[in-house]
C-alpha positions in Angstrom: 18.4 -23.2 8.4 15.7 -22.2 11.3 14.2 -18.9 12.4 16.9 -16.7 13.3 17.6 -16.5 17.3 20.6 -15.0 17.7 21.1 -11.3 18.7 23.1 -10.4 16.0 22.2 -11.5 12.1 24.7 -11.8 9.9 24.0 -11.8 6.1 27.3 -11.8 3.9 25.3 -12.7 1.2 22.7 -10.2 0.9 25.5 -7.5 1.6 27.7 -8.9 -1.4 23.8 -8.8 -3.6 23.0 -5.4 -2.2 26.6 -4.1 -4.1 25.4 -5.8 -6.9 22.1 -4.2 -6.9 23.1 -0.5 -6.2 26.1 -1.0 -9.1 23.1 -1.3 -11.9 20.1 -0.7 -10.5 19.0 3.4 -8.9 18.7 2.9 -5.3 19.2 -1.0 -5.2 15.9 -1.8 -5.8 12.8 -1.3 -8.4 10.6 0.4 -5.2 11.9 2.9 -2.9 10.3 1.6 -0.1 12.6 -1.8 -0.6 15.4 0.3 -0.4 18.2 -0.9 2.0 18.8 2.7 3.4 14.8 1.4 4.8 16.6 -1.0 6.9 19.9 -1.5 9.2 23.2 -0.9 8.4 24.1 -4.3 6.5 21.0 -5.8 7.7 18.5 -5.7 4.4 18.3 -9.3 3.5 17.9 -10.2 -0.1 15.1 -12.7 -0.7 15.5 -16.1 -1.9 11.7 -17.4 -2.1 8.7 -17.1 -0.2 6.4 -19.5 0.7 2.9 -18.4 2.7 3.7 -16.0 5.4 7.6 -16.9 5.6 10.3 -15.5 3.7 14.0 -16.4 3.0 17.2 -15.1 2.5 19.9 -15.8 0.3 21.6 -16.3 3.7 19.4 -19.0 4.4 17.6 -17.4 7.0 13.8 -17.6 7.4 11.4 -14.9 8.3 8.0 -14.4 9.3 7.0 -11.6 6.6 4.9 -8.7 7.4 3.4 -6.1 4.9 4.2 -8.6 2.3 5.3 -7.6 -1.3 4.2 -3.6 0.3 0.7 -5.1 1.1 -0.2 -7.0 -2.1 0.5 -10.2 -1.4 -2.6 -10.5 1.0 -2.9 -14.6 0.7 0.7 -15.1 1.3 3.1 -16.2 -1.1 2.5 -18.7 -3.7 -0.9 -19.4 -3.2 -2.0 -22.5 -4.9 -5.3 -21.7 -6.1 -3.8 -18.6 -7.3 -0.5 -20.2 -9.1 -3.3 -22.8 -10.7 -5.0 -20.0 -12.1 -1.8 -18.4 -13.5 -0.5 -21.4 -14.8 -3.8 -22.2 -17.1 -3.1 -19.3 -18.6 0.4 -19.2 -19.2 -0.2 -22.1 -21.4 -3.0 -20.3 -23.6 -0.8 -17.3 -24.5 -0.4 -14.2 -21.9 -0.8 -11.5 -25.0 -2.9 -11.2 -28.2 -3.5 -8.6 -31.0 -6.8 -8.2 -29.7 -8.7 -8.6 -26.3 -8.7 -12.2 -25.1 -12.1 -13.9 -23.9 -10.3 -13.3 -20.0 -10.8 -9.5 -20.2 -14.7 -9.8 -20.3 -15.1 -12.3 -17.4 -12.3 -10.6 -15.5 -14.1 -7.0 -15.6 -17.2 -9.2 -14.9 -16.2 -10.9 -11.8 -14.5 -7.3 -10.5 -17.8 -5.3 -11.2 -19.8 -7.9 -9.6 -17.0 -7.8 -6.5 -17.0 -3.9 -6.7 -21.0 -3.2 -7.5 -20.6 0.4 -7.1 -18.9 0.6 -10.0 -20.3 0.6 -13.3 -17.0 0.2 -15.8 -13.6 -0.7 -15.3 -10.3 -0.8 -17.0 -7.2 -3.0 -16.0 -3.3 -1.6 -15.9 -0.4 -3.1 -14.4 0.2 -0.8 -11.2 -1.6 1.9 -9.1 0.1 4.7 -10.4 -1.4 4.5 -14.0 -4.8 3.9 -12.6 -4.5 7.0 -10.5 -3.3 9.2 -12.8 -5.9 8.1 -15.5 -8.7 9.0 -12.7 -6.6 12.2 -12.8 -7.2 12.9 -16.3 -10.5 11.7 -16.8 -11.3 14.1 -14.0 -9.6 16.9 -15.8 -11.1 16.6 -19.1 -14.6 16.0 -17.8 -14.5 18.8 -15.6 -12.7 21.1 -18.4 -10.5 22.0 -14.9 -7.0 22.0 -14.3 -6.3 21.6 -10.7 -5.9 18.7 -8.5 -6.7 18.2 -4.7 -4.8 15.3 -3.2 -5.4 15.1 0.7 -2.5 15.7 2.4 -2.7 12.7 5.4 -1.7 10.5 3.2 1.4 9.4 1.8 1.2 8.4 -1.7 -0.9 8.2 -4.8 1.3 8.2 -8.1 5.1 8.6 -9.3 3.6 10.8 -11.4 4.1 14.7 -11.8 1.3 15.9 -10.2 1.9 13.8 -7.0 5.7 13.8 -7.0 5.9 17.1 -7.2 4.2 17.8 -3.8 7.0 15.7 -2.3 10.2 16.7 -1.2 11.8 14.0 -4.3 10.7 16.8 -6.5 13.6 17.1 -8.9 12.8 17.1 -12.4 8.9 18.5 -12.0 7.9 22.0 -13.7 7.1 24.6 -10.8 3.9 25.2 -13.4 2.9 21.5 -12.5 3.2 21.6 -8.9 1.3 24.7 -8.7 -1.6 22.5 -10.3 -2.3 20.4 -7.0 -3.3 21.9 -3.7 -3.8 19.6 -0.8 -6.8 19.5 1.6 -7.0 17.9 5.0 -8.6 14.8 6.1 -11.8 14.5 8.3 -12.0 18.1 7.5 -14.9 19.1 5.3 -14.8 23.0 6.4 -11.3 23.7 5.5 -11.9 21.3 2.3 -15.0 23.6 1.5 -12.6 26.5 2.0 -10.2 25.3 -0.5 -12.9 24.7 -3.2 -14.1 28.2 -2.6 -10.9 29.6 -2.8 -9.8 28.0 -5.7 -13.5 28.1 -7.6 -14.5 26.5 -10.8 -10.5 25.6 -10.8 -10.4 22.1 -9.1 -11.5 18.8 -11.2 -11.3 16.2 -8.4 -10.5 15.8 -4.8 -8.7 12.7 -4.1 -8.1 10.5 -1.3 -7.5 7.3 0.5 -11.3 6.8 1.6 -9.9 5.5 5.3 -5.8 5.3 6.7 -5.0 4.9 10.8 -7.9 6.1 11.7 -11.5 5.5 10.7 -13.4 8.3 9.2 -15.3 10.7 10.8 -19.2 10.2 11.5 -20.6 11.1 7.9 -17.0 12.7 6.6 -17.0 10.6 3.1 -20.9 11.3 2.1 -20.3 14.6 3.4 -17.3 15.1 1.2 -19.4 13.5 -1.7 -21.8 16.4 -1.2 -19.2 18.8 -1.3 -17.6 17.5 -4.4 -20.9 17.6 -6.3 -22.0 21.0 -5.0 -18.8 22.2 -6.3 -18.9 20.4 -9.6 -15.7 18.5 -8.8 -15.3 14.4 -9.2 -14.5 12.4 -6.5 -12.1 9.7 -6.3 -11.1 7.3 -4.3 -7.9 5.6 -4.2 -8.6 2.0 -2.7 -5.0 0.6 -3.6 -4.6 -0.3 0.4 -8.4 -0.3 1.7 -9.6 -2.3 -1.4 -10.2 -6.1 0.0 -8.7 -5.3 3.2 -11.8 -3.0 4.5 -14.1 -5.6 2.5 -14.1 -7.3 -0.6 -15.7 -4.2 -2.2 -13.2 -1.6 -0.4 -14.1 0.9 1.7 -16.9 2.0 -0.1 -17.8 -1.0 0.5 -17.9 -0.8 4.1 -18.9 2.9 4.6 -21.9 2.5 1.8 -20.6 6.0 0.3 -20.2 5.7 -3.3 -17.2 7.6 -5.5 -17.4 8.9 -9.2 -14.2 7.2 -9.2 -12.3 4.9 -7.6 -8.6 2.9 -8.1 -7.6 -0.5 -6.9 -4.5 -2.7 -7.0 -2.1 -4.3 -4.3 -4.3 -6.8 -2.9 -6.0 -7.6 -6.0 -3.5 -9.8 -8.0 -1.7 -11.4 -4.7 1.8 -10.1 -5.8 0.9 -10.7 -9.7 0.6 -7.1 -11.5 -2.8 -5.8 -12.1 -4.5 -2.4 -10.9 -8.0 -1.2 -12.3 -9.9 1.9 -12.5 -13.4 1.9 -11.9 -16.3 4.3 -11.2 -19.5 5.7 -13.4 -20.4 4.8 -16.7 -20.7 8.4 -18.2 -17.4 8.9 -16.8 -15.5 6.1 -17.6 -17.0 6.0 -21.2 -15.0 9.4 -22.1 -11.9 6.9 -22.5 -14.2 5.2 -24.6 -15.7 5.2 -28.1 -19.7 5.2 -27.4 -19.8 9.2 -26.6 -19.7 12.4 -28.9 -17.6 14.2 -27.0 -13.5 14.5 -27.3 -11.4 11.1 -26.8 -9.6 10.9 -23.1 -6.5 8.6 -23.7 -7.4 7.0 -20.5 -5.5 3.9 -20.4 -3.5 2.4 -23.0 -1.2 -0.2 -22.3 0.6 -3.3 -24.3 0.7 -5.4 -20.9 -2.3 -4.0 -19.1 -4.7 -7.4 -20.0 -2.0 -9.7 -19.6 -4.0 -12.9 -19.1 -2.4 -14.7 -16.0 -2.5 -11.7 -14.0 -5.8 -11.1 -15.0 -6.5 -14.8 -14.1 -4.8 -14.2 -10.5 -7.1 -11.1 -9.7 -10.5 -13.6 -10.4 -9.1 -16.4 -8.1 -7.9 -13.9 -5.6 -11.6 -12.4 -5.8 -13.2 -16.0 -5.3 -10.5 -17.0 -2.6 -11.7 -13.8 -0.7 -15.3 -14.7 -1.1 -15.6 -17.9 -0.3 -12.9 -17.8 2.4 -13.8 -15.1 4.3 -10.8 -13.6 4.1 -11.1 -9.8 5.1 -12.9 -11.1 8.6 -9.4 -13.4 8.6 -7.0 -10.4 8.3 -8.7 -8.4 10.7 -8.7 -11.4 13.5 -5.3 -11.9 12.8 -4.4 -8.1 13.4 -6.4 -7.9 16.5 -4.8 -11.0 17.4 -1.1 -9.2 16.9 -1.9 -5.7 17.9 -3.4 -7.5 21.5 0.2 -9.1 21.9 2.0 -6.4 20.8 0.6 -3.8 22.8 0.6 -6.1 26.0 4.5 -7.1 25.4 5.3 -3.2 25.0 3.3 -2.2 28.1 4.9 -4.8 30.2 8.0 -3.8 29.2 7.5 -0.5 30.0 7.1 1.0 26.3 4.0 1.4 25.6 3.9 4.9 25.2 7.0 4.8 23.2 6.2 1.7 20.8 2.8 2.1 19.0 0.6 0.4 16.9 -2.4 1.7 14.8 -4.2 1.5 11.8 -7.3 -0.9 11.2 -6.8 -4.9 12.0 -5.9 -5.7 8.7 -3.7 -2.8 7.6 -1.2 -2.4 10.9 1.8 0.1 11.1 3.6 1.0 14.2 5.5 4.2 15.5 8.6 4.3 17.1 8.9 7.2 19.5 12.0 8.5 21.5 11.8 9.5 25.4 10.1 12.5 24.4 7.7 10.7 22.5 8.5 12.2 19.3 8.6 9.8 16.0 12.4 8.8 15.9 14.0 6.9 12.8 17.0 5.9 15.0 14.7 4.4 17.6 13.2 2.5 14.5 16.4 1.4 13.5 16.9 -0.1 17.4 13.2 -2.0 16.9 14.0 -3.1 13.3 17.4 -4.9 14.2 15.9 -7.1 16.9 13.2 -7.8 15.2 15.3 -8.7 12.2 17.4 -11.1 14.9 14.3 -13.0 15.9 13.2 -13.7 12.3 10.6 -10.7 11.8 10.4 -9.2 8.6 8.2 -6.3 9.5 8.6 -2.9 8.4 4.8 -2.4 9.1 2.5 -5.3 10.6 0.4 -5.9 8.1 -0.8 -9.2 8.1 -1.3 -11.6 4.8 -4.1 -14.8 5.8 -1.3 -17.3 5.4 -0.2 -16.1 8.9 -1.2 -18.5 12.0 -1.6 -18.6 15.5 2.2 -20.0 16.1 3.6 -16.9 13.7 1.6 -14.6 15.8 3.1 -15.7 19.1 6.7 -15.9 18.0 6.0 -12.4 16.8 5.1 -11.2 19.8 8.1 -13.0 21.8 10.1 -11.4 19.7 8.7 -8.1 20.1 9.0 -8.6 23.8 12.6 -9.1 23.6 12.7 -5.9 21.3 11.3 -4.2 24.0 13.4 -4.8 26.5 16.3 -3.6 24.7 14.2 -0.4 23.9 13.5 -0.1 27.1 17.2 0.5 28.1 17.8 2.8 25.2 15.1 5.2 26.7 16.8 4.7 29.9 20.0 5.8 29.0 17.7 8.6 26.4 20.1 7.5 23.6 19.7 4.6 21.5 23.1 4.9 19.9 24.9 1.9 21.3 22.4 -0.4 19.9 22.5 0.9 16.2 25.5 -0.8 15.0 25.9 1.8 12.0 23.5 4.7 10.2 19.7 4.9 10.9 17.2 3.7 8.8 16.0 7.1 6.2 12.6 8.3 5.4 11.5 7.6 1.9 10.6 10.9 0.9 13.8 13.1 1.6 15.6 15.6 -0.9 19.0 14.3 -0.7 20.2 10.7 -0.9 
C-alpha cells in the first residue's frame, strides 16, 4: 500500500496487536516513550519493518519516520554497511568466556573518534553507562550526593534519577534526598548549590546542549566550577553524541568533561553504549591501581561482538560520508518548511519547532500559547493520516528531499485543521478520543 493520504487512518491489526502487547507486557511496550498512550487513541501503529527513513505497520501502511528508534537509528533502518559488519561477526560467534579482539578494535576506534577521552568501557544501554559514571564519581570523591541538570528530561532508569520524577513509586525517600538539581546555563545558581552542599556533591551531570545552544562560556565555566568544588563533571552525550559532531558536544564546543556517556546513534539501532573519560578516574574500575575497587560496568552482553562491529561501522560511515553535516542540512530544510507552513496557515505561534537542526522537536501550543497535549493529539492525528510518524522531527540521514517535501505538505494540511481548532478555542471535535499523555506522570 502507498503512503496513507486519507483523513482517517484505520489500524485494525495494530489495535489487536496493542491489546496483545498490554496483556503480556506492562505498558504495552519495552520503553515508556514508545507506549500507545503517546499516540492518539487507536492510532498507535505496530511496526512490521523498516528500511531507510520509512517504516511499515502490520496493517500495510507506509510512513516517513522521525525520531527513529528514539534517536538511535540516525543512518536509517537496515543500513547495508552496518548490516554487513554485523553479519560478518555473527558467523564468528557473539560472546566468549574471554574478551574478543573486537573489543580491542572497538575501543581503539571509539577513542580515535572521541579523542577527549582516554579510556572507554562498553555496555548495552544508556542507563547503565550514566549510573556507572555516578558510582565512579561517588567512589573517587567519597561524596554521596549527585547534582543533575533539572532542565533535561532523562538520565537513567535507576533510582538516583527516577526518584526525581513523578514516577518515583518504589524508590526510598532516603535515596531521593541524595539527588539535587541545578538549572542549565546558570553558573551562579550552580555555585550556590555546591556551596550549600559543600563537600557533599560527587558530580554534576548534564546534557551539554539541548534545545538551545549553551550560553557563551557556560560549559567551560561549569568545568571550572566543578573542579574548584572538587566534584566530577559528567556529560551525558546520549543524544548529542554524533548528532552534534562525531565526538559529541565536547568535540564541537571544545570543553572536556571528566566522564562522558554515549549511546543511541553509536549503534544505529544495535544495543551498545559507552562510558568514557579520564584515565585516572576510569582505571578505578580496573586492576591497575592501589585503591578500593569500583564495580564499574560488568555485563554479560556488554561486549557482544556484532553490536561493537555495528558501532565501528557507524563511526566509519559518519567520518567518510559527513553524516553529521547531512543531518544538519536535512534538519534545516525541514525546520524551514514546517515553520513556513505553520506561518502560512496562521499557526506559527502555536506549532513551534525547536532545537538544533540535527535534533528537532516541536511544541504544540493552545489558544493561550500554553503547551497542550490535546493540540498535540490533533497534530499527531493529522500527521499519521498523511503517512508521517513523528513524535519529534529528529531526522535520519536516510531522508531525502522528497521525504522532507511530503512531510511539509502534510504539516501544512495539519496546520489548516489546527487553525480551525484554535478559532473554535476547542480541539475536541478533532481528537476522536482521549488526548496523548506525558511519559512521566504519577497515575496511569
